[in-house]
C-alpha positions in Angstrom: 123.0 124.3 75.6 119.4 123.2 75.3 120.5 119.9 73.8 122.9 119.4 76.7 120.2 120.1 79.2 117.8 117.7 77.5 120.4 115.0 77.5 121.1 115.6 81.2 117.3 115.2 82.0 117.2 111.9 80.1 120.3 110.7 81.9 118.7 111.5 85.3 115.6 109.6 84.4 117.5 106.4 83.6 119.8 106.7 86.5 116.9 107.0 89.0 116.5 103.5 90.4 112.7 104.0 91.0 112.2 104.9 87.3 114.7 102.5 85.8 113.8 99.4 87.7 112.0 96.6 85.9 108.4 95.7 86.8 108.3 93.7 90.0 107.0 90.2 89.4 103.8 89.7 91.3 102.9 86.3 92.9 100.1 84.4 91.2 98.7 83.2 94.5 98.6 84.7 98.0 97.2 82.6 100.8 96.2 84.2 104.1 95.7 81.9 107.1 94.4 82.7 110.5 95.0 80.0 113.2 92.8 80.5 116.2 94.7 80.9 119.5 98.1 80.2 117.9 100.7 82.6 119.3 103.7 83.4 117.2 106.1 81.8 119.7 104.5 78.4 119.0 106.4 78.4 115.7 109.5 77.9 117.7 108.2 76.2 120.8 106.9 73.3 118.8 109.3 73.5 115.9 110.6 70.0 116.2 107.1 68.6 115.9 106.3 70.2 112.5 106.8 68.3 109.3 110.3 68.6 107.8 109.0 69.4 104.3 106.6 72.3 103.7 104.3 73.7 106.3 105.5 76.0 109.1 109.2 75.0 108.7 109.2 76.1 105.1 107.5 79.4 106.1 110.2 80.1 108.7 113.1 79.1 106.5 112.0 80.7 103.3 109.8 83.5 104.4 109.8 86.4 106.8 108.5 86.2 110.4 107.2 89.5 111.8 107.4 88.7 115.5 106.9 92.2 117.0 103.7 93.0 115.2 101.0 94.1 117.6 97.6 95.6 117.3 96.1 96.0 120.8 92.4 95.5 120.9 89.6 94.1 123.0 87.6 91.8 123.1 89.9 89.0 121.9 87.3 87.0 120.1 87.5 85.5 116.6 85.4 88.1 114.7 87.4 91.0 116.1 90.6 89.1 115.3 89.8 88.4 111.7 88.7 92.0 111.1 91.7 93.5 112.9 94.3 91.4 111.0 92.8 92.0 107.6 92.0 95.8 108.1 94.7 96.9 110.5 92.0 98.8 112.4 90.7 98.4 115.9 87.1 97.1 116.5 85.9 100.6 117.3 86.7 101.5 113.7 85.9 98.3 111.9 82.4 98.1 113.4 83.0 94.5 114.4 83.1 94.8 118.1 82.4 91.1 118.9 81.1 87.9 117.5 77.8 89.5 118.4 76.7 92.7 120.1 73.6 94.5 121.3 71.8 96.5 118.5 70.3 99.4 120.3 68.4 100.6 117.3 66.5 97.3 117.0 66.7 96.3 120.6 68.2 92.9 119.9 71.4 90.9 119.6 73.2 91.4 116.2 75.5 88.6 114.9 78.7 90.0 113.3 78.0 88.9 109.7 74.2 88.5 109.7 72.4 90.0 106.8 68.6 89.5 106.5 68.6 90.9 102.9 70.5 87.9 101.5 69.7 84.2 101.2 71.5 80.9 101.7 73.1 79.3 98.6 73.7 75.6 98.9 71.2 74.6 101.6 67.7 75.4 102.8 68.8 76.6 106.2 69.3 80.2 107.4 73.0 79.8 108.0 73.8 81.4 104.7 72.0 84.7 105.5 75.4 86.4 105.9 77.6 89.1 104.3 80.3 91.6 105.2 77.6 94.3 105.5 78.5 95.1 109.1 82.2 95.6 108.4 82.7 99.4 108.1 86.1 99.6 106.5 88.0 97.9 103.7 90.3 94.9 104.1 93.7 94.3 102.5 91.8 91.9 100.1 89.5 94.8 99.1 92.5 96.9 98.4 94.0 94.2 96.3 90.9 94.1 94.2 91.0 97.8 93.8 94.7 97.9 92.9 94.2 95.4 90.1 91.0 97.0 88.8 89.1 94.0 90.0 91.1 91.6 87.8 92.4 89.7 90.9 90.2 87.1 92.5 89.6 86.9 96.3 87.9 83.9 97.9 87.3 83.2 101.6 87.0 79.7 103.0 86.5 78.7 106.6 84.5 76.4 108.8 82.7 79.4 110.4 81.0 82.1 108.3 82.8 84.9 110.0 86.2 83.3 109.3 85.4 83.3 105.5 83.5 86.5 105.2 85.4 89.1 107.2 88.9 88.4 105.8 87.6 88.3 102.2 86.1 91.8 102.5 83.4 93.5 100.6 84.5 92.9 97.1 85.4 89.2 97.3 84.5 87.0 94.4 83.2 84.3 96.8 83.1 83.1 100.4 82.3 79.6 101.5 81.6 78.2 105.0 80.3 75.0 106.6 76.6 74.5 107.4 76.7 72.1 110.3 73.0 71.6 110.2 73.1 69.8 106.8 76.8 68.9 106.5 77.4 71.0 103.4 79.5 73.9 102.3 77.4 76.9 101.5 77.5 80.6 100.5 75.1 83.5 100.2 73.4 85.4 97.5 75.7 88.3 98.4 78.3 86.4 96.3 76.5 84.2 93.9 73.1 82.7 93.0 74.2 79.0 92.8 77.2 77.1 94.0 79.9 76.4 91.4 80.1 72.8 90.1 83.2 71.9 92.0 81.5 72.9 95.3 78.3 70.9 94.5 80.4 67.9 93.5 82.4 68.1 96.8 79.2 68.3 98.9 77.8 65.3 97.0 80.7 63.2 98.3 79.2 63.4 101.8 82.6 63.2 103.4 81.1 64.3 106.7 79.0 61.1 106.9 82.0 58.9 106.1 84.1 60.6 108.8 81.4 60.0 111.3 81.2 56.3 110.4 85.0 56.0 110.9 84.5 57.3 114.4 
C-alpha cells in the first residue's frame, strides 16, 4: 500500500503542468522605449506611414498591443510619466511629483533627479550631478536585477537625464544622457568613475558639430 501511495505521488508531480513544464526560455535582450506624447492610437492612425520592415509595424504584427492600459495620474510631465510607466505607481507614491518641485525642507526648487553628492562623468559641467535618489520605489528594471541575482544588466540611455535615470532604476549598471553644454554623452559617479571606451570614442567623433555644419 505504501509503494502504491508513493507511486501515486510521483505520478501527480509529473502530471502537474506547473511542475513538469520545461524551463521557459528567457529573452537575451529587452528594450523599453518611451516616446513622449505618442498616444497608442497613433500606431494605427499613422500606420501607412511607418516603414514596412521592422519598427512599429513589426511590433504590431509580431507582438502584443495592450491598448486599454491606464494609470491615471497628474501632472502629465515627462518625469512623472517615466516613473509611473516603470514602477506602476502614482507620483504620490514614487516621490517623483514633477520635473521639479518645491522642497519645503530646504526652501528651494528640487529637480527630479538632482543629487549634489555625486559628480559628472564625461564633462566638467554640473549636468551629471544626477541619480535616482529621489525615486522612492523600485522599478521593473530593479526587480529584474533582483530576480536574476544581479546577473542581468540594465542600462538607461536618453537625451535628457531623467529619461535615462528614472526608467533604469536604482540598481542600473549605467545610465547615459546628453550634456548639451558641451555636446557630449555623460553619466555620473553614481554609476561609474569613468566613461567606458566605446562612449569616449563616440564622443570623440564630434557628431554634433558635423550635424550643425550640415544645417
